[in-house]
C-alpha positions as a Markdown table, in Angstrom:
| # | Residue | x | y | z |
|---|---|---|---|---|
| 1 | Met | -18.5 | 14.0 | -50.3 |
| 2 | Ala | -15.3 | 13.9 | -52.5 |
| 3 | Val | -14.0 | 17.4 | -51.1 |
| 4 | Ala | -14.9 | 16.6 | -47.7 |
| 5 | Leu | -13.0 | 13.0 | -48.0 |
| 6 | Gly | -10.2 | 14.6 | -50.0 |
| 7 | Val | -9.5 | 17.3 | -47.2 |
| 8 | Ala | -9.9 | 14.8 | -44.6 |
| 9 | Ala | -7.3 | 12.5 | -46.6 |
| 10 | Leu | -5.1 | 15.3 | -46.8 |
| 11 | Val | -4.7 | 16.3 | -43.2 |
| 12 | Ser | -5.0 | 13.1 | -41.5 |
| 13 | Phe | -2.6 | 11.7 | -43.8 |
| 14 | Arg | 0.2 | 14.4 | -43.4 |
| 15 | Ala | -0.2 | 14.7 | -39.4 |
| 16 | Pro | 2.4 | 13.1 | -37.5 |
| 17 | Asp | 1.5 | 9.7 | -35.4 |
| 18 | Val | 0.6 | 10.6 | -32.0 |
| 19 | Tyr | 1.8 | 8.0 | -29.3 |
| 20 | Ser | 0.9 | 7.4 | -25.9 |
| 21 | Ala | 2.9 | 6.0 | -22.1 |
| 22 | Ser | 1.4 | 5.9 | -18.8 |
| 23 | Leu | 2.2 | 5.8 | -15.5 |
| 24 | Val | 0.2 | 4.5 | -12.1 |
| 25 | Leu | 1.1 | 5.3 | -8.6 |
| 26 | Thr | -0.2 | 5.1 | -5.1 |
| 27 | Val | -0.2 | 6.8 | -1.6 |
| 28 | Glu | 1.5 | 4.3 | 0.5 |
| 29 | Arg | -0.2 | 4.0 | 4.0 |
| 30 | Leu | 2.8 | 4.2 | 6.6 |
| 31 | Pro | 2.5 | 3.5 | 10.4 |
| 32 | Arg | 3.3 | 6.2 | 13.1 |
| 33 | Leu | 4.1 | 9.4 | 10.9 |
| 34 | Pro | 4.7 | 12.5 | 12.2 |
| 35 | Glu | 1.8 | 14.7 | 13.2 |
| 36 | Ser | 3.8 | 17.5 | 11.0 |
| 37 | Phe | 3.7 | 15.3 | 7.7 |
| 38 | Ser | 0.0 | 15.6 | 6.0 |
| 39 | Val | 0.0 | 12.2 | 3.9 |
| 40 | Pro | -0.9 | 13.7 | 0.4 |
| 41 | Thr | -4.1 | 12.3 | -1.2 |
| 42 | Pro | -4.7 | 11.4 | -4.8 |
| 43 | Gln | -5.8 | 14.8 | -6.0 |
| 44 | Glu | -3.1 | 16.8 | -4.4 |
| 45 | Val | -0.5 | 14.4 | -6.4 |
| 46 | Thr | -2.4 | 15.2 | -9.5 |
| 47 | Glu | -2.0 | 19.0 | -8.6 |
| 48 | Arg | 1.5 | 19.0 | -7.4 |
| 49 | Ala | 2.6 | 16.9 | -10.4 |
| 50 | Arg | 1.4 | 19.9 | -12.7 |
| 51 | Asp | 3.7 | 22.0 | -10.4 |
| 52 | Arg | 6.0 | 24.2 | -13.1 |
| 53 | Ser | 8.9 | 24.2 | -10.8 |
| 54 | Leu | 9.0 | 20.0 | -10.1 |
| 55 | Leu | 8.3 | 19.7 | -13.7 |
| 56 | Val | 11.3 | 22.2 | -14.7 |
| 57 | Gly | 13.6 | 20.6 | -11.8 |
| 58 | Ala | 12.6 | 16.7 | -13.3 |
| 59 | Leu | 12.4 | 17.5 | -17.0 |
| 60 | Gly | 15.5 | 19.8 | -17.3 |
| 61 | Asp | 13.7 | 22.9 | -19.2 |
| 62 | Ala | 10.7 | 25.2 | -19.1 |
| 63 | Asp | 9.6 | 24.1 | -22.7 |
| 64 | Arg | 9.3 | 20.3 | -21.9 |
| 65 | Ala | 7.5 | 21.1 | -18.7 |
| 66 | Gln | 5.0 | 23.2 | -20.6 |
| 67 | Trp | 4.8 | 20.3 | -23.1 |
| 68 | Phe | 3.8 | 18.0 | -20.8 |
| 69 | Val | 1.3 | 20.3 | -18.9 |
| 70 | Asp | -0.2 | 20.4 | -21.9 |
| 71 | His | -0.4 | 16.8 | -23.1 |
| 72 | Ala | -0.7 | 14.9 | -20.0 |
| 73 | Lys | -3.7 | 13.4 | -18.3 |
| 74 | Phe | -4.5 | 12.6 | -15.0 |
| 75 | Gly | -7.1 | 10.0 | -13.6 |
| 76 | Val | -7.9 | 8.9 | -10.0 |
| 77 | Glu | -9.9 | 6.0 | -8.7 |
| 78 | Lys | -9.6 | 5.4 | -5.0 |
| 79 | Asp | -5.9 | 5.5 | -4.0 |
| 80 | Leu | -4.0 | 5.5 | -7.5 |
| 81 | Val | -3.2 | 8.0 | -9.9 |
| 82 | Thr | -3.0 | 7.4 | -13.4 |
| 83 | Val | -1.1 | 9.7 | -15.6 |
| 84 | Thr | -1.5 | 9.1 | -19.0 |
| 85 | Leu | 0.8 | 11.1 | -21.6 |
| 86 | Glu | -0.2 | 11.2 | -25.5 |
| 87 | Gly | 1.6 | 13.2 | -28.2 |
| 88 | Ala | 3.6 | 13.4 | -31.5 |
| 89 | Ala | 6.6 | 12.2 | -30.0 |
| 90 | Pro | 8.2 | 8.6 | -29.7 |
| 91 | Pro | 7.0 | 6.3 | -27.1 |
| 92 | Glu | 10.7 | 6.0 | -25.7 |
| 93 | Asp | 10.5 | 9.9 | -25.0 |
| 94 | Leu | 7.2 | 9.8 | -23.3 |
| 95 | Val | 8.5 | 6.9 | -20.7 |
| 96 | Asp | 11.6 | 9.0 | -20.2 |
| 97 | Met | 9.2 | 12.0 | -19.2 |
| 98 | Leu | 7.3 | 9.9 | -16.9 |
| 99 | Glu | 9.8 | 8.6 | -15.3 |
| 100 | Ala | 11.7 | 11.6 | -14.8 |
| 101 | Val | 8.6 | 13.0 | -13.4 |
| 102 | Ala | 7.5 | 10.3 | -11.2 |
| 103 | Arg | 11.0 | 10.5 | -9.9 |
| 104 | Gly | 10.5 | 14.3 | -9.0 |
| 105 | Leu | 7.6 | 13.9 | -7.1 |
| 106 | Arg | 9.0 | 10.5 | -5.0 |
| 107 | Glu | 11.6 | 13.0 | -4.3 |
| 108 | Ala | 9.8 | 15.6 | -3.5 |
| 109 | Tyr | 7.5 | 13.7 | -0.9 |
| 110 | Ala | 10.9 | 11.9 | 0.6 |
| 111 | His | 12.5 | 15.1 | 1.1 |
| 112 | Asp | 8.9 | 16.7 | 2.6 |
| 113 | Leu | 8.9 | 13.2 | 5.0 |
| 114 | Ala | 12.5 | 13.7 | 5.7 |
| 115 | Glu | 11.8 | 17.1 | 7.1 |
| 116 | Ala | 8.9 | 16.1 | 9.6 |
| 117 | Ile | 11.2 | 13.0 | 10.9 |
| 118 | Asp | 14.1 | 15.5 | 11.5 |
| 119 | Leu | 11.7 | 18.1 | 13.4 |
| 120 | Arg | 10.0 | 14.7 | 15.1 |
| 121 | Leu | 13.4 | 13.4 | 16.2 |
| 122 | Ala | 14.7 | 16.6 | 17.3 |
| 123 | Glu | 11.6 | 16.7 | 19.7 |
| 124 | Ile | 12.2 | 13.1 | 21.1 |
| 125 | Ala | 15.6 | 13.8 | 21.7 |
| 126 | Leu | 14.8 | 16.9 | 23.6 |
| 127 | Arg | 12.0 | 14.8 | 25.5 |
| 128 | Val | 14.4 | 11.7 | 26.2 |
| 129 | Lys | 17.1 | 14.4 | 27.3 |
| 130 | Thr | 14.8 | 15.5 | 29.9 |
| 131 | Leu | 13.0 | 12.2 | 31.2 |
| 132 | Glu | 16.8 | 10.8 | 31.5 |
| 133 | Ala | 17.7 | 13.5 | 33.5 |
| 134 | Gln | 14.7 | 13.2 | 35.8 |
| 135 | Ile | 15.1 | 9.9 | 36.5 |
| 136 | Ala | 19.1 | 10.3 | 37.2 |
| 137 | Glu | 17.4 | 12.9 | 39.6 |
| 138 | Trp | 15.3 | 10.1 | 41.2 |
| 139 | Gln | 17.9 | 7.5 | 41.3 |
| 140 | Gly | 20.2 | 10.0 | 42.9 |
| 141 | Phe | 17.6 | 10.6 | 45.6 |
| 142 | Ala | 17.2 | 6.6 | 45.9 |
| 143 | Asp | 21.4 | 6.3 | 46.1 |
| 144 | Glu | 21.6 | 9.0 | 48.8 |
| 145 | Ala | 18.5 | 7.4 | 51.0 |
| 146 | Tyr | 20.6 | 4.3 | 50.6 |
| 147 | Arg | 23.9 | 5.5 | 51.8 |
| 148 | Glu | 22.3 | 7.0 | 54.4 |
| 149 | Ala | 20.2 | 3.9 | 55.8 |
| 150 | Leu | 23.7 | 2.4 | 55.7 |
| 151 | Arg | 25.5 | 4.8 | 57.6 |
| 152 | Gln | 22.2 | 5.0 | 60.3 |
| 153 | Arg | 23.0 | 1.2 | 60.5 |
| 154 | Glu | 26.2 | 0.9 | 61.5 |
| 155 | Glu | 25.9 | 4.0 | 64.1 |
| 156 | Ile | 23.4 | 2.3 | 65.6 |
| 157 | Arg | 24.8 | -1.1 | 65.6 |
| 158 | Ala | 27.8 | 0.6 | 66.8 |
| 159 | Lys | 25.8 | 2.0 | 70.0 |
| 160 | Ile | 24.1 | -1.2 | 70.4 |
| 161 | Glu | 27.5 | -2.9 | 70.9 |
| 162 | Ala | 28.8 | -0.5 | 72.9 |
| 163 | Ile | 26.2 | -1.0 | 75.3 |
| 164 | Lys | 26.1 | -4.8 | 75.0 |
| 165 | Glu | 30.1 | -5.0 | 76.0 |
| 166 | Asp | 29.7 | -2.8 | 78.8 |
| 167 | Pro | 28.8 | -4.7 | 81.8 |
| 168 | Ser | 28.2 | -2.6 | 84.2 |
| 169 | Leu | 25.6 | -0.7 | 82.3 |
| 170 | Leu | 23.6 | -4.4 | 82.1 |
| 171 | Gln | 24.6 | -6.1 | 85.5 |
| 172 | Val | 21.7 | -5.5 | 88.1 |
| 173 | Glu | 22.5 | -5.8 | 91.4 |
| 174 | Val | 20.1 | -6.0 | 94.1 |
| 175 | Gly | 20.8 | -3.6 | 96.8 |
| 176 | Leu | 22.9 | -1.2 | 94.6 |
| 177 | Glu | 19.9 | 1.1 | 93.7 |
| 178 | Arg | 22.3 | 3.2 | 91.2 |
| 179 | Arg | 23.6 | 0.4 | 89.5 |
| 180 | Thr | 19.6 | -0.9 | 89.1 |
| 181 | Leu | 18.9 | 2.5 | 87.6 |
| 182 | Glu | 21.9 | 2.8 | 85.3 |
| 183 | Gly | 20.9 | -1.1 | 84.0 |
| 184 | Ala | 17.1 | 0.1 | 83.5 |
| 185 | Leu | 18.1 | 3.2 | 81.4 |
| 186 | Ala | 20.8 | 0.8 | 79.0 |
| 187 | Glu | 17.8 | -1.3 | 78.7 |
| 188 | Lys | 15.5 | 1.7 | 77.4 |
| 189 | Glu | 17.9 | 2.7 | 75.5 |
| 190 | Leu | 18.6 | -0.7 | 73.4 |
| 191 | Asp | 15.1 | -0.8 | 72.8 |
| 192 | Leu | 14.8 | 2.7 | 71.4 |
| 193 | Leu | 17.9 | 1.9 | 69.5 |
| 194 | Phe | 16.2 | -1.2 | 68.1 |
| 195 | Ser | 12.9 | 0.6 | 66.9 |
| 196 | Arg | 15.6 | 3.3 | 65.2 |
| 197 | Leu | 17.0 | 0.4 | 63.6 |
| 198 | Arg | 13.9 | -1.6 | 62.5 |
| 199 | Pro | 12.9 | 1.1 | 59.4 |
| 200 | Val | 16.7 | 1.6 | 58.6 |
| 201 | Glu | 16.7 | -2.4 | 57.7 |
| 202 | Asn | 13.4 | -2.2 | 56.1 |
| 203 | Leu | 14.2 | 0.5 | 53.7 |
| 204 | Ile | 17.6 | -1.1 | 53.0 |
| 205 | Asp | 15.8 | -4.4 | 52.2 |
| 206 | Gly | 13.5 | -2.7 | 50.1 |
| 207 | Val | 15.9 | -1.2 | 48.3 |
| 208 | Asp | 18.3 | -4.1 | 47.7 |
| 209 | Arg | 14.7 | -6.1 | 46.3 |
| 210 | Leu | 12.9 | -3.1 | 44.8 |
| 211 | Gly | 15.3 | -0.2 | 43.9 |
| 212 | Ile | 14.0 | 2.6 | 43.5 |
| 213 | Leu | 10.7 | 1.6 | 43.5 |
| 214 | Tyr | 10.8 | 1.2 | 46.9 |
| 215 | Phe | 9.9 | 4.7 | 47.4 |
| 216 | Asp | 6.4 | 5.7 | 47.4 |
| 217 | Gln | 6.4 | 8.9 | 46.6 |
| 218 | Ile | 8.4 | 8.8 | 43.5 |
| 219 | Ser | 7.5 | 4.8 | 42.0 |
| 220 | Gly | 4.4 | 6.0 | 40.3 |
| 221 | Arg | 6.2 | 9.1 | 38.1 |
| 222 | Tyr | 9.3 | 6.7 | 37.5 |
| 223 | Val | 7.2 | 4.2 | 36.0 |
| 224 | Asp | 5.4 | 6.8 | 33.8 |
| 225 | Ala | 8.7 | 8.1 | 32.9 |
| 226 | Lys | 10.6 | 4.8 | 32.2 |
| 227 | Thr | 7.1 | 3.8 | 29.8 |
| 228 | Glu | 7.3 | 6.9 | 27.9 |
| 229 | Leu | 11.2 | 6.6 | 27.6 |
| 230 | Leu | 10.7 | 3.3 | 25.9 |
| 231 | Ser | 7.5 | 4.7 | 23.5 |
| 232 | Leu | 9.7 | 7.1 | 22.5 |
| 233 | Gln | 12.8 | 5.1 | 21.6 |
| 234 | Glu | 10.6 | 2.7 | 19.7 |
| 235 | Glu | 9.1 | 5.7 | 17.9 |
| 236 | Glu | 12.6 | 6.7 | 17.1 |
| 237 | Ala | 13.9 | 3.6 | 15.7 |
| 238 | Leu | 10.3 | 3.3 | 13.6 |
| 239 | Leu | 11.1 | 7.1 | 12.0 |
| 240 | Gln | 14.7 | 6.0 | 11.3 |
| 241 | Glu | 13.2 | 3.3 | 9.4 |
| 242 | Leu | 10.7 | 5.7 | 7.6 |
| 243 | Arg | 13.5 | 7.7 | 6.7 |
| 244 | Asp | 15.9 | 5.3 | 5.0 |
| 245 | Arg | 12.3 | 3.6 | 3.4 |
| 246 | Gly | 11.9 | 6.9 | 1.4 |
| 247 | Gly | 8.7 | 9.1 | 0.3 |
| 248 | Val | 5.1 | 7.7 | 0.6 |
| 249 | Leu | 4.6 | 7.5 | -2.8 |
| 250 | Arg | 4.9 | 4.2 | -5.1 |
| 251 | Val | 5.0 | 3.5 | -8.7 |
| 252 | Val | 2.5 | 0.5 | -9.1 |
| 253 | Arg | 3.0 | 0.7 | -12.4 |
| 254 | Gly | 4.7 | 1.8 | -15.3 |
| 255 | Pro | 5.4 | 3.9 | -17.4 |
| 256 | Asn | 4.9 | 2.2 | -20.1 |
| 257 | Gly | 4.5 | 3.2 | -23.6 |
| 258 | Ser | 2.8 | 1.7 | -26.6 |
| 259 | Asp | 4.9 | 1.0 | -29.9 |
| 260 | Glu | 1.6 | 1.6 | -31.9 |
| 261 | Pro | 0.3 | 5.0 | -32.7 |
| 262 | Val | -2.7 | 6.0 | -31.2 |
| 263 | Gly | -3.8 | 8.8 | -33.4 |
| 264 | Pro | -4.7 | 10.3 | -35.5 |
| 265 | Asn | -7.7 | 7.6 | -36.6 |
| 266 | Arg | -7.5 | 7.9 | -40.2 |
| 267 | Gly | -10.3 | 5.6 | -40.9 |
| 268 | Met | -12.6 | 7.2 | -38.4 |
| 269 | Asn | -11.8 | 10.4 | -39.7 |
| 270 | Leu | -12.7 | 9.3 | -43.6 |
| 271 | Ala | -15.7 | 7.9 | -42.4 |
| 272 | Val | -17.2 | 11.0 | -40.6 |
| 273 | Ala | -15.7 | 13.3 | -43.3 |
| 274 | Gly | -17.5 | 11.2 | -46.0 |
| 275 | Ile | -20.6 | 11.0 | -43.8 |
| 276 | Leu | -20.5 | 15.2 | -43.4 |
| 277 | Gly | -20.0 | 15.3 | -47.3 |
| 278 | Leu | -22.7 | 12.7 | -48.0 |
| 279 | Phe | -25.4 | 15.1 | -45.7 |
| 280 | Met | -24.1 | 18.3 | -47.1 |
| 281 | Gly | -24.4 | 17.3 | -50.8 |
| 282 | Val | -27.8 | 16.1 | -50.2 |
| 283 | Leu | -28.4 | 19.5 | -48.4 |
| 284 | Leu | -27.0 | 21.5 | -51.2 |
| 285 | Ala | -28.9 | 19.5 | -53.7 |
| 286 | Phe | -32.2 | 19.9 | -52.0 |
| 287 | Leu | -31.3 | 23.7 | -51.5 |
| 288 | Trp | -30.7 | 23.7 | -55.3 |
| 289 | Asn | -34.3 | 21.9 | -56.4 |
| 290 | Cys | -35.6 | 24.6 | -54.2 |
| 291 | Leu | -33.9 | 27.7 | -56.0 |
| 292 | Arg | -34.9 | 26.4 | -59.3 |
| 293 | Gly | -38.2 | 25.7 | -58.2 |
| 294 | Asp | -38.4 | 29.3 | -57.1 |
| 295 | Ile | -36.6 | 30.5 | -60.2 |
| 296 | Asp | -39.1 | 28.1 | -62.4 |
| 297 | Thr | -42.5 | 29.6 | -60.8 |
| 298 | Ala | -41.2 | 33.4 | -61.6 |
| 299 | Glu | -40.7 | 32.5 | -65.2 |
| 300 | Ala | -43.8 | 31.2 | -65.7 |
| 301 | Gly | -45.4 | 33.8 | -64.1 |
| 302 | Ser | -43.8 | 36.1 | -65.9 |
| 303 | Arg | -44.4 | 34.5 | -69.5 |
| 304 | Ala | -48.2 | 34.1 | -68.3 |
| 305 | Ser | -48.1 | 37.9 | -67.6 |
| 306 | Val | -46.8 | 38.9 | -71.3 |
| 307 | Cys | -49.1 | 36.5 | -72.8 |
| 308 | Gly | -52.3 | 38.0 | -71.3 |
């Protein structure tokens, strides 16, 4: 027991103090993320936190990266990722390492998100350009139809005025059969001109009131295009806001380091060594007693045979 206690005390008090630091991260649920960006799960975050290339970039060299991998412990609870770093290093160094790793993770996910946003913004820009070209084409059709209606209205009105201003065509005289025929033809031509003027006036009035929506053949597609265009513009503004905001990884708590060492637990080591030493001592005592009993029995048998 004394030997066990001595060895445990020597090992425990010669071992350096072990300190601990912790960090808690979470994955934010952001709205309207691009489809090309996959929101990481907490398990994927822990795997990426062990990535050697990321750790080397965050910590500066491969030795520190390997030390982090050997001493870091990860825990996952719902959407939270807890990173605990324990080692024989000052707590300030442990906190600095956790800060560097957290910064590296956030920058990595922010870079992935920025790439996905840029790709989606490029798709939106192309689609907006296509929609605007289509809308401009429909607007040009409506403007051309409106100008043509104005031209036809002026032409028809001019013809009507020309007939009205010629009294020889409108005057019907009894007994003059030829003049009566001309008057009837002029009246029929006026009716025809007014019938042509009516749809032209309706078109002009409809375009003045409704614009491009007056044309049934394109109004539905025009409304759909305008709705999609507004939706794309809203999505573009939201994506720009997300890009300015950063990545999806957020630090919830920490990193925090403890000024008191968490190990080695010297009292526990001495207690366990004492119990093990006592157990081994009792075991050796029983073994020694058993061996002595066998020796005494053998000696007694030997003396009995000599006496006989």
